[in-house]
C-alpha positions, -999 to 999 in steps of 0.1 A, spaced: 170 -308 56 139 -325 69 109 -312 88 71 -316 94 48 -286 93 11 -279 95 -4 -273 61 -23 -242 73 10 -226 86 28 -233 54 1 -220 32 -3 -188 52 35 -179 53 40 -189 16 11 -168 7 27 -137 23 58 -143 2 41 -143 -32 39 -105 -35 77 -103 -32 88 -133 -53 100 -122 -87 78 -139 -113 94 -126 -145 131 -126 -138 163 -133 -157 177 -146 -124 159 -180 -119 166 -184 -82 146 -153 -74 115 -173 -84 123 -196 -55 117 -193 -18 145 -200 6 135 -225 33 157 -228 64 150 -253 92 165 -252 127 154 -251 164 119 -264 157 111 -235 134 113 -229 96 121 -196 81 109 -186 46 127 -159 27 118 -143 -7 133 -114 -25 133 -96 -59 165 -77 -48 145 -45 -42 121 -60 -16 126 -89 7 104 -108 32 114 -132 59 87 -152 78 90 -180 103 66 -205 120 68 -236 142 78 -270 127 91 -303 139 127 -303 125 142 -337 121 173 -325 103 184 -288 101 194 -273 68 184 -251 40 173 -252 3 153 -233 -22 120 -244 -39 100 -227 -66 77 -204 -46 45 -204 -68 46 -241 -77 51 -250 -40 22 -229 -28 -1 -239 -57 5 -276 -48 3 -273 -10 -30 -254 -13 -45 -285 -29 -34 -309 -1 -59 -319 27 -56 -302 60 -29 -323 77 8 -323 86 32 -321 56 66 -338 56 93 -320 35 127 -333 28 154 -316 7 182 -338 -4 218 -331 -15 206 -330 -51 183 -300 -41 151 -319 -49 123 -314 -24 102 -345 -15 68 -336 -1 46 -362 17 11 -356 30 -11 -386 37 -10 -407 6 2 -379 -16 39 -379 -26 55 -353 -48 90 -342 -58 99 -307 -69 133 -296 -84 149 -269 -63 182 -250 -64 212 -247 -41 209 -224 -12 245 -211 -19 234 -190 -49 205 -173 -30 212 -136 -23 218 -126 13 193 -100 27 207 -70 46 208 -71 83 182 -50 103 195 -19 121 186 -6 155 149 4 159 140 39 148 104 39 160 75 17 170 44 23 149 9 8 154 2 -15 124 -34 -5 120 -26 32 120 2 28 95 -21 7 72 -48 33 73 -23 60 64 -10 39 35 -46 33 23 -52 71 22 -21 79 1 -10 49 -20 -34 57 -49 -17 90 -55 17 74 -62 28 79 -98 28 48 -120 52 63 -145 86 45 -141 105 75 -155 94 96 -125 111 73 -100 111 97 -71 73 97 -74 70 59 -74 67 59 -37 55 79 -7 75 102 16 76 91 52 84 119 77 88 113 115 85 145 135 89 147 173 51 146 178 37 133 145 41 109 116 34 121 80 29 103 47 28 121 14 23 108 -22 19 126 -55 19 119 -92 20 156 -103 -17 158 -109 -29 153 -73 -13 150 -39 -25 131 -8 -11 139 26 -21 123 59 -6 132 94 -12 115 127 -1 127 161 24 104 178 53 109 201 86 100 183 109 122 205 145 117 194 136 104 159 124 138 149 135 148 114 137 112 99 126 111 62 126 83 37 109 74 4 90 41 6 83 23 -28 47 15 -37 54 -22 -37 67 -21 -2 36 -2 9 13 -28 -6 32 -56 12 30 -36 45 -8 -35 40 -9 -73 36 13 -80 66 -6 -55 88 -39 -72 78 -25 -106 88 -10 -93 120 -41 -74 132 -48 -38 140 -33 -40 175 1 -53 163 32 -30 164 57 -24 136 93 -22 148 107 2 122 144 7 115 165 20 87 200 20 72 214 43 45 199 21 18 172 0 33 140 2 54 130 -26 78 95 -33 90 93 -61 117 58 -74 127 61 -103 151 78 -132 132 77 -114 99 103 -89 86 98 -68 54 130 -53 39 127 -26 13 154 -7 -6 149 31 -2 139 51 -32 166 76 -40 162 112 -52 145 143 -40 108 142 -33 90 175 -44 85 202 -17 50 192 -8 45 221 16 47 245 -14 19 226 -31 -5 227 -2 -28 257 -7 -25 283 21 -61 295 19 -93 288 1 -120 315 -1 -149 290 -6 -159 256 9 -188 232 6 -195 202 28 -211 172 12 -222 137 22 -195 114 11 -217 86 -2 -241 110 -21 -211 127 -37 -194 94 -46 -226 79 -62 -232 111 -82 -196 111 -95 -199 74 -104 -231 78 -123 -220 109 -142 -186 95 -150 -202 68 -171 -205 95 -198 -170 109 -194 -141 104 -218 -124 70 -213 -90 86 -213 -95 118 -193 -124 107 -171 -133 144 -170 -164 156 -152 -177 192 -145 -184 201 -109 -206 233 -108 -210 251 -74 -238 276 -71 -258 289 -41 -276 260 -24 -265 234 -49 -237 214 -65 -242 199 -100 -220 172 -115 -222 169 -152 -205 151 -181 -213 145 -217 -200 127 -248 -212 138 -282 -217 103 -295 -229 86 -263 -250 109 -242 -248 130 -211 -256 129 -174 -261 153 -146 -266 149 -109 -276 176 -84 -268 177 -47 -282 201 -21 -255 221 -4 -252 249 21 -233 274 0 -237 311 -6 -207 320 -27 -203 328 -64 -211 303 -92 -179 284 -101 -175 254 -125 -143 233 -122 -133 202 -143 -118 172 -125 -107 137 -133 -135 116 -118 -112 87 -110 -91 110 -88 -121 122 -69 -135 87 -64 -102 73 -51 -102 99 -23 -138 94 -15 -133 56 -12 -103 61 11 -119 86 33 -135 70 64 -157 99 75 -193 102 63 -188 139 51 -162 157 31 -154 194 27 -144 206 -7 -123 238 -6 -118 258 -38 -109 292 -52 -117 293 -90 -117 272 -121 -80 276 -126 -68 268 -91 -62 234 -74 -91 222 -53 -87 205 -19 -108 178 -2 -107 170 35 -127 147 57 -153 164 79 -147 152 114 -177 145 137 -183 171 164 -161 165 194 -137 142 175 -100 152 173 -96 157 136 -65 142 121 -48 160 92 -58 144 59 -56 167 28 -61 158 -9 -50 184 -34 -63 179 -70 -55 199 -101 -83 212 -123 -88 201 -159 -97 222 -189 -128 208 -205 
């Protein structure tokens, strides 16, 4: 195999593969990227057996073929080369020779024959705007559980209805659900669990492709496929039953307060400096005309912030994990949020406050109270 490629193209596509390449693996070839050259294009493939990515870009192919090269070492070296064309040749001994200007390097590769085959994409299920899907991921990914033992919560539930797309994530302490109106017609009823790592890579690919790009989404019994232009992300589905999120969503809240997002975020950030390092617990006290956020540590100090609020209900104090509140406030694009609540023992709910005249999308964040 022998080809010439622009340094910028190679760095960009190799960079997109780095999140998928297995860095600590007992299977050495999974640390390599598969390079295939044919028809004036090269295709780069990386996989950790759970997630795979295939990218392609133009190149001047002198001799078609394929080989595998250590992905991180190749990218780290190519990044240091000057902006120019790079000549890459992989011989029968699997060594890759790289020439750029007066720089010459050889890297030991491995045979293409032992590289795992990625599953073939199925027929398209739906076409999803990349920017919209990325924003939905950003509003839910932080609620995914990081406990490996709770594997059904290590991803988000994707639901396609006839007129909407819904994404839900929970770790048992909080739940984030976002829903956008879209016409999916015949795909109504599709459900799948997307792993967190796949969602992170979709964010990267969508950012590279641009907000106007489209994701051609398809699925088989075991895999999900996300095609964005010349890039294809393949993810193994999570198995198991996701919790019945509709039962978790509160049916009604007797009380609600609307607050400026930035004011509330800054108050939580300041007060949480005096919260316990493990629990991050803060007290949110609602009383007529005012919301107070308070936290204290016996050996460090205490802090309290007060926010004016239009509220005429009873005085209620609820304990929350400050980190959970802050993650929602950072993900919420609106300038105001409404906090819905019942009492100190019931789950609270935060929603964005849509500007007047705007069609509000459905974004709900349920957070369990803490005993302080």
